C-alpha angles and dihedrals in degrees: 000000000000121000117255109237126183149119146240115188133196124223101227122130088228139341094209093116088061091052087057091051096255128139126282086234088079093062121103128209120238112244093205097064099088121168090260093048091050091050089055090052090050092048089055092050090052091047087051092055107273116147099187129047135169141133142267135186116359090008099117135199086263089059092049092046091052090048093049093047093048098042103027096100092050100040141045107248116212122179114229089236089059096055116110124202111253094012 
Protein backbone atom coordinates (compact mmCIF):
# COMPACT_ATOMS: atom_id res chain seq x y z
CA UNK A 1 0.00 0.00 0.00
CA UNK A 2 1.08 3.52 -0.75
CA UNK A 3 0.56 6.31 1.77
CA UNK A 4 -2.22 8.77 1.05
CA UNK A 5 -0.79 12.28 0.97
CA UNK A 6 -2.72 15.47 0.52
CA UNK A 7 -3.74 18.81 1.88
CA UNK A 8 -6.60 20.98 2.92
CA UNK A 9 -5.69 24.54 3.69
CA UNK A 10 -7.46 27.30 5.51
CA UNK A 11 -7.59 30.89 4.29
CA UNK A 12 -6.73 32.77 7.47
CA UNK A 13 -4.04 35.44 7.60
CA UNK A 14 -2.65 33.70 10.70
CA UNK A 15 -3.78 31.21 13.34
CA UNK A 16 -1.47 32.62 16.00
CA UNK A 17 -4.37 33.71 18.28
CA UNK A 18 -5.48 30.06 18.45
CA UNK A 19 -1.97 28.99 19.47
CA UNK A 20 -2.28 31.40 22.40
CA UNK A 21 -5.63 29.89 23.40
CA UNK A 22 -7.74 32.76 22.10
CA UNK A 23 -11.02 32.59 20.23
CA UNK A 24 -11.47 31.79 16.56
CA UNK A 25 -13.44 35.04 16.39
CA UNK A 26 -10.09 36.89 16.30
CA UNK A 27 -9.03 35.26 13.03
CA UNK A 28 -9.20 37.14 9.74
CA UNK A 29 -9.73 35.69 6.28
CA UNK A 30 -7.16 36.30 3.54
CA UNK A 31 -8.61 38.32 0.68
CA UNK A 32 -6.11 36.89 -1.83
CA UNK A 33 -7.30 33.25 -1.64
CA UNK A 34 -10.00 33.39 -4.28
CA UNK A 35 -11.58 30.18 -5.58
CA UNK A 36 -9.33 30.33 -8.65
CA UNK A 37 -6.19 30.97 -6.58
CA UNK A 38 -7.01 28.05 -4.28
CA UNK A 39 -7.52 25.76 -7.28
CA UNK A 40 -4.03 26.70 -8.47
CA UNK A 41 -2.59 25.77 -5.06
CA UNK A 42 -4.41 22.42 -5.22
CA UNK A 43 -3.18 21.80 -8.76
CA UNK A 44 0.41 22.31 -7.53
CA UNK A 45 -0.14 19.89 -4.62
CA UNK A 46 -1.42 17.26 -7.06
CA UNK A 47 1.51 17.87 -9.41
CA UNK A 48 3.82 17.41 -6.41
CA UNK A 49 2.29 14.01 -5.62
CA UNK A 50 -0.72 14.63 -3.42
CA UNK A 51 -3.59 12.21 -3.88
CA UNK A 52 -6.16 13.93 -1.67
CA UNK A 53 -7.16 17.61 -1.56
CA UNK A 54 -9.96 19.54 0.06
CA UNK A 55 -10.57 22.65 2.10
CA UNK A 56 -10.91 23.84 5.66
CA UNK A 57 -11.86 27.10 7.36
CA UNK A 58 -12.64 29.99 5.00
CA UNK A 59 -12.46 27.63 2.00
CA UNK A 60 -16.04 27.94 0.82
CA UNK A 61 -18.34 25.89 -1.41
CA UNK A 62 -17.36 28.30 -4.22
CA UNK A 63 -13.71 27.28 -3.75
CA UNK A 64 -14.60 23.59 -3.86
CA UNK A 65 -16.85 24.06 -6.91
CA UNK A 66 -14.08 25.88 -8.77
CA UNK A 67 -11.64 23.10 -7.85
CA UNK A 68 -14.07 20.39 -8.99
CA UNK A 69 -14.83 22.17 -12.27
CA UNK A 70 -11.17 22.80 -13.06
CA UNK A 71 -9.81 19.39 -12.02
CA UNK A 72 -12.78 17.08 -12.54
CA UNK A 73 -11.59 15.72 -15.89
CA UNK A 74 -8.15 14.89 -14.49
CA UNK A 75 -9.10 13.59 -11.05
CA UNK A 76 -11.59 11.31 -9.39
CA UNK A 77 -13.89 13.47 -7.29
CA UNK A 78 -15.25 11.87 -4.12
CA UNK A 79 -17.51 13.74 -1.73
CA UNK A 80 -16.44 13.50 1.91
CA UNK A 81 -19.89 12.10 2.74
CA UNK A 82 -19.23 9.19 0.34
CA UNK A 83 -15.99 8.05 1.96
CA UNK A 84 -16.12 4.74 3.76
CA UNK A 85 -13.66 3.69 6.47
CA UNK A 86 -11.27 1.05 5.20
CA UNK A 87 -12.29 1.51 1.55
